[in-house]
N, C-alpha and C positions, 0 to 999 in steps of 0.2 A: 504494500500500500504506500502511495506517495505521502510525503510528509504533511502536505496540506490536509489531505483526507484523514490521515492518522490523527492529527491534532484535533480535527473536527469531531472524530469519533471519540477520542479521549474526553473531550468536553461534554459530549452527549452522555457518556457513561459515568460522568463524575458525580452524579446523584442518582438515586434509585429510580428506575423507569419500568413501565409496562412494555414488555417486548414480545413480539410474535416472531417465530423462526419458521421459515417455509422451505421445504425441499420441493423438487419437481414431482410431477405426476409419475406414478410407477417408480417410487424411489428405490435406488439400489444401495449397495453397501457404502459407497462414498457419500451419497445424500443422507442416509440415516446416520452414518458415523459422524459426519461433520455437524449435523444439526444437534445430535445428542451431546457431542463434546462441547459445542458452544453453549448449549442449554446448561450443562453442568457448570461451566465457567461463569455464566451470567448469574445463575442462582447462588453460586458460592460467593459472588462478589456483591450480593445484596439486591439484585433486581428480581422483579416478578416476571418470569419468562415462561412461555408456552410454545410447544412445537405443534404446528397444524400441517398435517400431510394431506395432499389432495385426495388420496385414496389409500388403500391397504398396501402392504409391502410383504415380501416373502417371509415365510415362517423361519427360515434359517438365519434371519437377522433379529428375531424377536427375543433373543437371550441377552441382547446388549443392555448394559446398565442404563436404566431410565426409560427403556422402550415402552414400558407400561404407562408412561405419562403422555405419549404421543396421541394427539387428537386426530381422528380420521374425519375429514371434512364431509365425506359421503354419509357416514354413520352418526356423527356427532355434530350435525350441521349448525344448530343454534349456538352451542358452546363455542364452536370454531369461529363462527361469524362474530360473536361477542369479543373473542380474543383479538381478532383482526381489527374490528371497529374501535376498540378501546386502547389499542397499542399506541405508545409514543414512538416506538421504533419498530420497523419490520426488517429483519434480516432475511434475504433470499439467498439460499445456498445451493450450489451445484447446478445452476441454470442462469441464463442471462437474458431471457425474454419471457414476458408474462404469459405468452402463449403456451409455455411449457407446464402450466399448472392446471390445464383443463378448465373445468367449470368454476374454479376459484378465480380466474382471471378478472372477472367483472368486479368482484368485491375488492380485490387488490388494487385495481385501477382507480377505484373511487375512495380508497383509504386515505386518511389525512396524515398518517404517520410519516416519519422520515425513513426513507428506504436506504438500506445498506446492502450492496451486492458483494458476495464473495464467490468467485467462480473462475474456472480455468478453461472454459470453452471459447471458441473463436467468435468474433464479430458480435460483441455485446451491444444490446440496445441501451438507451439512455434514460431508463425510468428511475434509476437510483441516484440520490444526491451524493452518496458516498460509495465509491467503487473500489474494489480490490479485485482486479482482473489480471490474470497472468497465465497465458496459454502454455508457458514453458513448465509450469508446475505439474507434477505427476497426478495430482488429485486435489479436490477441495479440502480434504482432510489435512493434507500437508500445508495448505494455505492457512487453515485454522490454527495449526500448530505455530506457524510463523507469526500470525496475527496476535496470538496470545503473548508470544515473546515480545513483539513490537509494542504491545500495550504495557510492557514492563512487568509481566506476571509469569515469567518462565518457570518459577518455582511453584506455581499454583496448579500444575497439571497433576491430577490425582490418578491412581491406578484405574479408576473407572473411565476417566477421560482418555487415558493412554490406550486402553483397550478399544475404545470407540475410534480413535484416530488411526490406530494400527489397522483396524478392520477395513476402514475406507481406503487407506493407501494400498493395502494388500490386494483388495478386490479390484481397484481401478487400475492397478499395474499388472494384472494377471499374475499375481504372486511374484512381483518384482521383475518380470521378464520383458515388459514393453519398453519401447525406446524412451519414453518420458521418465523412466526410472534413472535418476542421476546419483552420483556419489553422495550428494547432499541428502537425497531421499534415504539412502542407507544410514547416514549419520542421524537423521531424524528418527528412523526406526530403532537404532541403537539406543538413543536417548529415551525413547518410549519404553523400551524393554527395561532400562534402568529405573524408570519411573513406575514400573509394575505391569506393563503389557505382557500378556501371556501368549506368545506367538504360536506355540504348538497347539494350545487349547483353542485359540481363535481359528486356526486353520482347520482343526477337526470339526468345530461347530459349523463352519461355512461349507466345507467340501465333503465331509464324511458323515453326513446325516441324511443321505438319500433314501427315498421310499422306493420299493420295488417298481411301482408304476412310473416313477421318473426315469429309471433306467430303461424300462420298456419303451418309454416315449423317446429316449435318446436313440434306442435301436431303430425305431420307426424313422426318426430324423435322418440317421446315417444311411438307411436304406433308400431314402428319397433323394440323397445327394446326387447332383449332376455335375460332372467335371468337364470343363471346356478347356482342354489343354492349349488350344490355339491362342486363347486369351489369358492363360495362367489363372483361370477363374474356376471357383467351385461355388455352387449355390444349393441351398436346401429349401424345400417348401413344406409347410405344415398347415393342413386344413383344420377348420374348427371341428369337423367330425373326428379327425385323428386325435386332436387334443382331448375331446370328450371321451373317446374310446379308452384312453390311458389316464382318465381321471386327473386332467391337468389342474395343477394348483399354481397360484401366482409365484413366479420365480423359477418354475420347473424348466423353462427353456434357457435360463441364464447360462451363457457360455457355449451353447450349442454351435453358434456361428464360428467359433474359433477352431473347431475341428477341421474345417476346410483348409486352414493355414498349416495344419500339421502334415499335409501332403507335400511331397517333394515337388518343387517347381510352381506351387500355387502362391500367387501374390495377392489375390483378391478373393475374399470369401463373403458370402451374403446369405442371409436367411429371411424368408418371407413367411410370416405367421398370420393366419387369418384371425380377425376379431369380428365375429359376426354381429355382436351387440353394437359395435361402433360402425360397422359397415366398411371396414378398411382392412388392408394388409399392413401390418407393422413390419418394418424392414430394419435389419441391422447390417451394417457394412463394416468389414475389417480389412486391413491391408498390411503389408510389410513393405519397407523401403520408402521410396519417395512418392508413390501413388497416393494422391489425396482423396480419401473417401469423403472428407468434409466437403470438398468442392463438388464431387460427384453427387452427393446427397442434396446439397443446396440447389444445384442446377437442375436436377431431374426429378427429385422425389420429396420436395418440400421438407427437407431436413437439414442436418448439419451436425457438427460436433468437433472432432479432432482430426488431424491429418490421417491417422491410422485407425480411428474408431469413430463411427458416426451412426446416426439413425435417420429414418425417414418413414414415409407412409405412401400408400397408393389407395385411391378410391375405386380403382378398377377391379374387375374380377381377376382371378389368378392367371388365366390364360392371357388376358390383355396385359397384365403387369409383367409377366415373364417375357412376352413378345416385345414389350417396350424395353425391358432391361437388356435382353440379348441383342436387340437392334442397335443399342448404344455402344456395345463393346468394340465393334470395329473402329469407332472414333478414338478409342483409347488403346488400340493394339500396340502402338509403338511404346507408350508409357508402360504397359503391362509386360512387355517383352524385354525391356531395357535392363 
């Protein structure tokens, strides 16, 4: 955070405030980890803080310290609206456009609070008065760690906070293998472990608590994989019927898209997942090297994110969506084969 915005935030937090903390819709490990870590910090420093999530999040994240305090806007609508409407400050974490909060966007757009954005995605919008945006950071959790230090409270990170921050960094870096993982990321992780983060236990809770139905769903996904060697590309499709057959639960398809990148020679991996309720196909894009899935998603599928990890959507049916996708690949052949 630049010095001007940091000093402004310090001034805002110099006396007790009512604060709402907001993650994006369908929150992942980084979104939940960062909001919980910030929530612990703000409560411990005398503020009245609440987390309002746009909707539910995966069961494998619900062990995290303080997760039972998160309000679900869909299920606890009145209480959630009250927190937002009465807030002096609204922190938005792990997203940079109010369109990322679904049906909460309208109430946030009309809120009178001072907005503070903490996020590491590209091309932020300008809704926040105070911005901490850094696309070079591995995760929003790493940014929350840095922010707490910048606020002069590096010794205030508790074991609970350390576990939350560690979780977000681990999940958003693919267990520290993605390119955004820097030497400083590892130094942060080391300090978190010194402060009480339990790395082995966190990894177990996130990755080793699968249900049989999730593994059967993974088998279905891998069976559906299509490999386009000419374009160094692999994609997976999943219909709503297939999700229902294997008793899909929120978070069950997390990480499926990455399996395409485990294939030798594949640089671009995509998964198309039907959401019949919303009438869309949700799309996740992943890449290795210089090929920007952020640019691809923004230009063609109403999405965006990072250079090597992005999301998007399609309002068309599966056949039309795949036809559009495959018709675009020749335009990128040189980039994908370089």
